[in-house]
N, C-alpha and C positions, 0 to 999 in steps of 0.2 A: 367681542372678546371671546377668545378661545380658551377652553379648559382641557387639561389632560387628566381625565379621571374615568374610572369605570362606574357604570350605573347598572345595578341589578334591580329590576322592578318586577313585582309579582303580578303585574298586569301589563297591558301594552298601550296605555294612554299617556306615555311619556314622550311620544313622537315629537311634539312641538318643542319640548325641552331640548332634544338633541339637535333639531334643525336650528332653533333660535340661538342656542349657545355656541354651536360649533361653526356655523356658517358653511356647512357642507352643501355640495350640490345634491340634487335629488338622487342621482345614481350612487354617490358615496353614502348618502343617508340610508338608502335601501340596503347597502352592504353592511353598514353598522347595525341596522335594525336586525338583519339576519344573524349577525354575530351575537347580539343581545338575546335574541330568541333562543339561539343554540345554547348560550351560557345559562339562561334561565331554565331551559329544559334539562340541561345537564345537572343543574343544582337540584331541581325537583326530583330527578331520577335517583340522586344519591341519598335522598332523605329516607330514613327508615320509617316504615308504616306499621302501626299507627304512629303519628307524630304527636307528642305531648310537649308543649312548650314549657320547658323547665329551664330555669336559669342555672348555669353551672356555677359552682363556687369557684372563683378564679382569683388568683392573686394579682392579675393584671389591673392596672389603674384605668378606670373609665372616667373620662371627663364628661360630665353631663350638665345640663342646664336648660334654660329657656331663652329662645331668641325672639325678641319683639320685632317682628317684621311684617310689612303689608297689613298693618292694623290688626294683627293677631299675635298670639303667643304660641310658638312651636317648641315642643320638648325634643331634645336631641341627646345622643350619646356618641362619644368618639373614643376609640381605643386603637393602640398600635402606632407604628411609624412606617413611613414609606410612601409609595404612590397612593393617592386617595381612592377609596372604593366606597361607593354610596349604595346602601341597601334600603329599598323603599317597599313598604308593605302594600298589599292590595286593599280593596274595599271591604275586607272581611275581618280585619284584626288590627294589630298595631305593631310597633317596632319589635315586639317579642316574637313575632313570626320568624325572625332571623336568629333566635337564640342559639340554635344548633350550629350555625355557621359563623356567628359574630366573633366568638373568641378564637376560633381556629384561624379565620382570615386575618385577625388582628396581629398574628405572629409575623405576617409578611407585609401587610398593608396598613395604611391609616384608614380605619373603617368608620364611616359615619352611618348611623341609622337614626331615624327620627319618626315621630308620629305625625301623620298628615293632619291637616286641620279637621277637627271634629272627631279625632280618634285618640285613644290612649290618654296621655297627660296633656295633649295640646288643647287649645281653646276651641270651643264650638263656633261654627260660623254664625255670624249675626243674621237675623231674619232679613230676607230679601237681599242679602249680600251676594254680589257676583264676584267670583274669584276663580283662579286656575291653580291647581296644585303645582304646575310647572313654574308659575310665577313665584309661588312660595318657596320652591326648591332653589330657584335662582337667587332669591333674597337671602335664604339661609346660607348658601354657598358664599355669597358676598360677606354676610355677617361674620362667618367663621374664618374668612380669609383663605379659603381653599382655592388653590390655583391649579 
């Protein structure tokens, strides 16, 4: 199944998600990975330093909730309309990492951000549980009906 959406990830361990979901050839995959890395670098370069994650008071409606997928509970927030854009935090924070970009991007895109398993408001992994963040993301996308 192929999805048309943008994924910004603050680390680069989403490779198998791109290959698995898109069915790209290895050459096309490497081109897309380069685009994602450039987009991420550009996003980070635009951040003011020091960055303090503060929520903007915004009149935009944010749809939030919990998705029970893959034997876990993932917290998510969605705002805006248009092409889907997924923001994924790294292994050092939670969805609020994207506070400075979330509201502005939602003016043009349907923006999804969520807490990975074990972060923020999402459930902790069970002891000795084997899971992949990319599988959780695939299940969340299906749960929310993002195409």
